[in-house]
VEXTOR-850288 format. One record per residue (C-alpha): residue in three letters; residue number from 1; x, y, z. Coordinates in nm, 3 decimals, padded with zeros to 5 digits. Layout:
code, pos, X, Y, Z
ALA, NUM, X, Y, Z
...
# end
This chain:
code, pos, X, Y, Z
MET, 1, -02.743, -00.651, -01.361
GLU, 2, -02.552, -00.887, -01.595
ARG, 3, -02.472, -00.544, -01.804
ASN, 4, -02.391, -00.367, -01.438
VAL, 5, -02.108, -00.608, -01.383
GLN, 6, -01.960, -00.732, -01.773
ILE, 7, -01.901, -00.295, -01.720
ARG, 8, -01.751, -00.325, -01.371
PHE, 9, -01.464, -00.650, -01.548
ARG, 10, -01.368, -00.401, -01.838
MET, 11, -01.326, -00.126, -01.606
ILE, 12, -01.082, -00.366, -01.369
SER, 13, -00.906, -00.478, -01.632
LEU, 14, -00.812, -00.183, -01.744
ILE, 15, -00.710, -00.021, -01.419
LEU, 16, -00.542, -00.323, -01.375
ALA, 17, -00.381, -00.278, -01.720
ALA, 18, -00.263, 00.060, -01.678
ALA, 19, -00.110, -00.005, -01.383
LEU, 20, 00.080, -00.293, -01.515
GLY, 21, 00.199, -00.083, -01.751
LEU, 22, 00.331, 00.192, -01.571
CYS, 23, 00.556, -00.027, -01.361
GLY, 24, 00.686, -00.222, -01.713
CYS, 25, 00.668, -00.547, -01.614
GLN, 26, 00.373, -00.802, -01.572
LYS, 27, 00.354, -00.896, -01.199
GLN, 28, 00.186, -01.335, -01.116
VAL, 29, -00.015, -01.244, -00.863
SER, 30, 00.060, -01.392, -00.520
PHE, 31, -00.134, -01.468, -00.206
GLU, 32, 00.175, -01.447, -00.041
ASN, 33, 00.171, -01.115, -00.037
PRO, 34, -00.280, -01.060, 00.008
TYR, 35, -00.192, -00.722, 00.017
SER, 36, -00.095, -00.539, -00.320
PHE, 37, -00.252, -00.341, -00.510
GLU, 38, -00.335, -00.641, -00.751
ASP, 39, -00.469, -00.863, -00.514
ARG, 40, -00.706, -00.607, -00.361
LEU, 41, -00.845, -00.575, -00.796
VAL, 42, -00.884, -01.017, -00.812
GLN, 43, -01.061, -01.036, -00.533
LEU, 44, -01.293, -00.743, -00.684
GLU, 45, -01.290, -00.960, -00.917
GLU, 46, -01.467, -01.234, -00.790
VAL, 47, -01.837, -01.141, -00.831
GLY, 48, -02.097, -01.380, -00.784
SER, 49, -02.479, -01.432, -00.892
ASP, 50, -02.624, -01.093, -00.680
GLY, 51, -02.387, -00.833, -00.864
PHE, 52, -02.192, -00.826, -00.557
SER, 53, -01.808, -00.883, -00.466
ARG, 54, -01.691, -01.152, -00.284
SER, 55, -01.506, -00.840, -00.052
PHE, 56, -01.880, -00.686, -00.018
ALA, 57, -02.083, -00.999, -00.017
SER, 58, -02.461, -00.850, 00.035
ASP, 59, -02.474, -00.943, 00.396
ILE, 60, -02.265, -00.689, 00.491
SER, 61, -02.173, -00.357, 00.532
ALA, 62, -01.926, -00.165, 00.283
PRO, 63, -01.679, 00.067, 00.315
GLY, 64, -01.683, 00.421, 00.335
THR, 65, -02.048, 00.465, 00.266
ILE, 66, -02.012, 00.776, 00.529
GLU, 67, -01.751, 00.994, 00.709
ASN, 68, -01.881, 01.131, 00.970
THR, 69, -01.659, 01.449, 01.101
ASP, 70, -01.903, 01.616, 01.273
THR, 71, -01.887, 01.362, 01.627
VAL, 72, -01.525, 01.431, 01.816
LEU, 73, -01.354, 01.152, 01.940
THR, 74, -01.033, 01.137, 02.156
ALA, 75, -01.020, 00.778, 01.862
ASP, 76, -00.807, 00.785, 01.579
ALA, 77, -01.087, 00.594, 01.451
ALA, 78, -01.404, 00.451, 01.440
ALA, 79, -01.695, 00.267, 01.326
VAL, 80, -02.040, 00.083, 01.342
TYR, 81, -02.187, -00.143, 01.127
GLU, 82, -02.524, -00.339, 01.093
ILE, 83, -02.428, -00.744, 01.181
GLY, 84, -02.563, -00.918, 00.871
GLY, 85, -02.698, -00.610, 00.693
THR, 86, -02.580, -00.345, 00.459
GLU, 87, -02.618, -00.026, 00.687
ALA, 88, -02.343, 00.159, 00.797
VAL, 89, -02.389, 00.381, 01.104
PHE, 90, -02.094, 00.501, 01.187
GLU, 91, -01.667, 00.538, 01.061
GLN, 92, -01.454, 00.751, 01.115
SER, 93, -01.127, 00.664, 00.933
ALA, 94, -01.273, 00.371, 00.933
LEU, 95, -00.964, 00.216, 00.668
LYS, 96, -00.714, 00.354, 00.808
ARG, 97, -00.421, 00.141, 00.971
MET, 98, -00.387, 00.096, 01.303
ASN, 99, -00.242, -00.075, 01.559
PRO, 100, -00.519, -00.345, 01.696
ALA, 101, -00.356, -00.481, 02.026
SER, 102, -00.571, -00.739, 02.134
THR, 103, -00.827, -00.726, 01.869
THR, 104, -00.594, -00.944, 01.679
LYS, 105, -00.756, -01.275, 01.908
ILE, 106, -01.081, -01.181, 01.786
MET, 107, -00.890, -01.367, 01.452
THR, 108, -00.675, -01.613, 01.681
ALA, 109, -01.033, -01.728, 01.796
ILE, 110, -01.193, -01.765, 01.468
LEU, 111, -00.897, -01.981, 01.349
ALA, 112, -00.912, -02.213, 01.688
LEU, 113, -01.320, -02.269, 01.614
LYS, 114, -01.257, -02.400, 01.261
TYR, 115, -00.971, -02.604, 01.304
GLY, 116, -00.974, -02.753, 01.666
ASN, 117, -01.240, -02.941, 01.852
LEU, 118, -01.355, -02.745, 02.212
ASP, 119, -01.265, -03.086, 02.379
ASP, 120, -00.938, -03.100, 02.277
LEU, 121, -00.680, -03.089, 02.497
VAL, 122, -00.350, -02.854, 02.444
THR, 123, -00.025, -02.921, 02.601
VAL, 124, 00.118, -02.558, 02.722
THR, 125, 00.471, -02.512, 02.541
ASP, 126, 00.748, -02.284, 02.578
ASP, 127, 00.571, -02.047, 02.347
ALA, 128, 00.332, -01.891, 02.663
ILE, 129, 00.669, -01.769, 02.818
ILE, 130, 00.571, -01.406, 02.753
THR, 131, 00.846, -01.133, 02.944
GLU, 132, 00.698, -00.830, 02.766
SER, 133, 00.607, -00.566, 03.067
GLY, 134, 00.217, -00.558, 03.103
SER, 135, 00.153, -00.823, 02.911
SER, 136, -00.179, -00.957, 03.027
MET, 137, -00.205, -01.341, 03.121
ALA, 138, -00.439, -01.586, 03.142
GLY, 139, -00.171, -01.787, 03.416
VAL, 140, -00.081, -02.058, 03.189
LYS, 141, 00.285, -02.204, 03.188
PRO, 142, 00.471, -02.466, 03.023
GLY, 143, 00.387, -02.800, 03.078
ASP, 144, 00.022, -02.776, 03.171
VAL, 145, -00.278, -02.935, 02.992
MET, 146, -00.603, -02.741, 02.961
SER, 147, -00.881, -02.764, 02.727
LEU, 148, -00.900, -02.598, 02.417
GLU, 149, -01.219, -02.454, 02.523
ASP, 150, -01.094, -02.314, 02.870
LEU, 151, -00.778, -02.170, 02.619
LEU, 152, -01.058, -01.976, 02.401
TYR, 153, -01.224, -01.849, 02.734
GLY, 154, -00.828, -01.775, 02.906
LEU, 155, -00.828, -01.573, 02.531
MET, 156, -01.081, -01.372, 02.523
ILE, 157, -01.184, -01.280, 02.959
PRO, 158, -00.853, -01.218, 03.048
SER, 159, -00.715, -01.137, 02.687
GLY, 160, -00.434, -01.410, 02.752
ASN, 161, -00.121, -01.370, 02.554
ASP, 162, -00.005, -01.707, 02.663
ALA, 163, -00.341, -01.886, 02.596
ALA, 164, -00.283, -01.705, 02.185
ASN, 165, 00.059, -01.904, 02.138
ALA, 166, -00.086, -02.184, 02.357
ILE, 167, -00.393, -02.182, 02.022
ALA, 168, -00.181, -02.035, 01.784
VAL, 169, 00.074, -02.331, 01.838
HIS, 170, -00.169, -02.641, 01.881
ILE, 171, -00.342, -02.559, 01.544
GLY, 172, -00.074, -02.437, 01.333
GLY, 173, 00.220, -02.647, 01.449
SER, 174, 00.410, -02.296, 01.525
ILE, 175, 00.294, -01.971, 01.557
ASP, 176, 00.517, -01.885, 01.281
GLU, 177, 00.214, -02.129, 01.089
PHE, 178, -00.075, -02.019, 01.250
VAL, 179, 00.025, -01.641, 01.165
LYS, 180, 00.059, -01.774, 00.831
MET, 181, -00.336, -01.903, 00.835
MET, 182, -00.449, -01.568, 00.987
ASN, 183, -00.318, -01.370, 00.699
ALA, 184, -00.488, -01.616, 00.491
GLU, 185, -00.792, -01.615, 00.614
ALA, 186, -00.781, -01.229, 00.675
HIS, 187, -00.730, -01.215, 00.314
ARG, 188, -01.061, -01.459, 00.239
ILE, 189, -01.288, -01.270, 00.427
GLY, 190, -01.193, -00.966, 00.260
ALA, 191, -01.014, -00.765, 00.538
THR, 192, -00.754, -00.636, 00.305
GLY, 193, -00.585, -00.370, 00.537
THR, 194, -00.491, -00.646, 00.782
HIS, 195, -00.164, -00.795, 00.844
PHE, 196, -00.081, -01.001, 01.132
LYS, 197, 00.322, -01.088, 01.265
ASN, 198, 00.171, -01.307, 01.559
ALA, 199, -00.109, -01.429, 01.723
ASN, 200, -00.195, -01.236, 02.036
GLY, 201, -00.176, -00.832, 01.962
LEU, 202, 00.187, -00.747, 02.078
THR, 203, 00.284, -00.493, 01.928
ASP, 204, 00.550, -00.533, 01.565
PRO, 205, 00.515, -00.293, 01.280
ASP, 206, 00.436, -00.485, 01.058
HIS, 207, 00.156, -00.646, 01.260
TYR, 208, -00.207, -00.402, 01.167
THR, 209, -00.583, -00.378, 01.055
THR, 210, -00.768, -00.121, 01.056
ALA, 211, -01.190, -00.027, 01.213
TYR, 212, -01.321, -00.155, 00.954
ASP, 213, -01.201, -00.484, 00.887
LEU, 214, -01.210, -00.580, 01.242
TYR, 215, -01.547, -00.534, 01.147
LEU, 216, -01.520, -00.823, 00.940
MET, 217, -01.357, -01.027, 01.169
PHE, 218, -01.603, -00.991, 01.401
ASN, 219, -01.885, -01.008, 01.165
GLU, 220, -01.735, -01.343, 01.065
ALA, 221, -01.618, -01.519, 01.444
LEU, 222, -02.013, -01.442, 01.534
LYS, 223, -02.135, -01.754, 01.306
TYR, 224, -01.967, -01.984, 01.556
GLU, 225, -02.232, -01.985, 01.838
VAL, 226, -01.949, -02.075, 02.099
PHE, 227, -01.763, -01.775, 02.067
ARG, 228, -02.079, -01.541, 02.102
THR, 229, -02.131, -01.820, 02.422
ILE, 230, -01.739, -01.649, 02.492
ILE, 231, -01.782, -01.328, 02.515
GLY, 232, -02.135, -01.243, 02.693
ALA, 233, -01.951, -01.484, 03.029
HIS, 234, -01.926, -01.234, 03.213
ALA, 235, -01.666, -01.452, 03.413
HIS, 236, -01.542, -01.825, 03.361
ASN, 237, -01.382, -02.092, 03.578
ALA, 238, -01.137, -02.290, 03.385
SER, 239, -00.982, -02.613, 03.578
TYR, 240, -00.689, -02.737, 03.398
PHE, 241, -00.378, -02.959, 03.528
ASP, 242, 00.030, -02.866, 03.533
ALA, 243, 00.303, -03.080, 03.418
ASP, 244, 00.309, -03.314, 03.684
GLY, 245, -00.068, -03.381, 03.643
ARG, 246, -00.206, -03.240, 03.927
PRO, 247, -00.464, -03.002, 03.960
LEU, 248, -00.509, -02.614, 03.911
SER, 249, -00.809, -02.404, 03.860
ALA, 250, -00.845, -02.018, 03.709
SER, 251, -01.147, -01.754, 03.764
TRP, 252, -01.161, -01.524, 03.504
GLY, 253, -01.367, -01.226, 03.487
VAL, 254, -01.502, -00.960, 03.205
GLY, 255, -01.321, -00.624, 03.183
ASN, 256, -01.607, -00.466, 02.914
TYR, 257, -01.677, -00.196, 03.089
TYR, 258, -02.051, -00.196, 02.988
MET, 259, -02.076, -00.550, 03.082
ASN, 260, -01.934, -00.530, 03.410
GLY, 261, -02.152, -00.280, 03.530
LYS, 262, -01.879, 00.058, 03.524
CYS, 263, -02.017, 00.215, 03.182
GLU, 264, -02.410, 00.275, 03.120
THR, 265, -02.535, 00.082, 02.827
PRO, 266, -02.728, 00.350, 02.566
GLU, 267, -03.104, 00.323, 02.619
GLY, 268, -03.279, 00.058, 02.346
LEU, 269, -02.936, -00.144, 02.326
PHE, 270, -02.768, -00.448, 02.517
VAL, 271, -02.379, -00.508, 02.442
PHE, 272, -02.372, -00.883, 02.458
GLY, 273, -02.003, -00.927, 02.423
GLY, 274, -01.662, -00.816, 02.233
LYS, 275, -01.289, -00.757, 02.281
THR, 276, -01.065, -00.484, 02.460
GLY, 277, -00.679, -00.447, 02.347
THR, 278, -00.463, -00.193, 02.477
THR, 279, -00.080, -00.106, 02.475
GLN, 280, 00.146, 00.160, 02.461
ALA, 281, 00.136, 00.160, 02.066
ALA, 282, -00.229, 00.093, 02.010
GLY, 283, -00.384, 00.305, 02.292
TYR, 284, -00.776, 00.180, 02.396
CYS, 285, -00.942, -00.018, 02.160
LEU, 286, -01.253, -00.237, 02.203
ILE, 287, -01.461, -00.366, 01.930
MET, 288, -01.843, -00.480, 02.096
GLY, 289, -02.145, -00.635, 01.981
ASN, 290, -02.455, -00.455, 02.034
ARG, 291, -02.813, -00.589, 02.025
THR, 292, -03.186, -00.367, 01.956
GLU, 293, -03.392, -00.424, 02.175
ASP, 294, -03.590, -00.552, 01.813
GLY, 295, -03.290, -00.829, 01.781
ARG, 296, -03.090, -00.576, 01.537
GLU, 297, -02.712, -00.681, 01.592
PHE, 298, -02.419, -00.406, 01.517
ALA, 299, -02.047, -00.429, 01.559
SER, 300, -01.877, -00.078, 01.700
VAL, 301, -01.509, -00.009, 01.707
ILE, 302, -01.276, 00.218, 01.884
MET, 303, -00.961, 00.249, 01.787
LYS, 304, -00.693, 00.480, 01.971
ALA, 305, -00.870, 00.586, 02.250
ASP, 306, -00.630, 00.867, 02.446
SER, 307, -00.733, 00.697, 02.784
ARG, 308, -00.988, 00.411, 02.898
ASN, 309, -01.219, 00.674, 03.029
ALA, 310, -01.250, 00.783, 02.685
LEU, 311, -01.243, 00.450, 02.497
TYR, 312, -01.583, 00.404, 02.691
ASP, 313, -01.730, 00.789, 02.619
ASP, 314, -01.625, 00.743, 02.257
MET, 315, -01.790, 00.382, 02.257
THR, 316, -02.168, 00.534, 02.395
GLU, 317, -02.081, 00.813, 02.166
ILE, 318, -02.124, 00.647, 01.850
ILE, 319, -02.320, 00.296, 01.945
SER, 320, -02.570, 00.604, 02.026
LYS, 321, -02.630, 00.669, 01.706
ILE, 322, -02.796, 00.313, 01.610
ASP, 323, -03.133, 00.421, 01.568
LYS, 324, -03.333, 00.201, 01.779
# end
């Protein structure tokens, strides 16, 4: 194994030297731009004692191991990976850069759980005012005071863009600083095909991810038990206060068709949660956690299906491939 690692180091060094030679100058690696070719090679050089690079650790699936071409989907990209293992069940354009829509909020939740406290009282700022037509909202307004825990439910269940911005300002101090944290965290977990421009997933040409990177984010988020609780909730009632201290309440219900009974889950599988995302640019997206009867867990991803019904048809098609 040690010899293989040494050989890998030499090969990577030769590739990097050739790349630098082609451009005629040496370029200092900078994590301010964690999506460059040089940075990808640096990550590959970070090999652990088990022989796996940090990006492709022994407890996550590696991308590109299979490519299913015999399954017809409406979606532009799709994948199924084992959680906590190395099995790739299904891949179709899993490394293609795509608009993630509100699946972005998985990363927003990761940072909230990593750096915040659930009982934090968050005062909503003017950043929660979003005027884009069709924007999904939790219903909070500037001056409202809500716990971080309730904001996380408002982030994940009704997919509140206002909740996302409130969380971003609370954790990062500003949306711009929070976005920097998002990109740094994406790089840390190996999601090098991802770049964020906002905390909610509203359309931006420089805001993108891949089906594989969404799996990496979901895999990371599932390490927090409270994340599992939130995405597994079918409904949530939040209690909070307006700017004048008057009590308010909100009720949210899950939109995942497998969880609300609008779509039948394939026999032998249990859907334990997920995150939808829909915009005109992104189409219909969904990342979801599935559990087999013997306790194995899988993440399944659909990106840019052409309708809501097609989204669930495609999802049923790919999760049916899980060996139950």
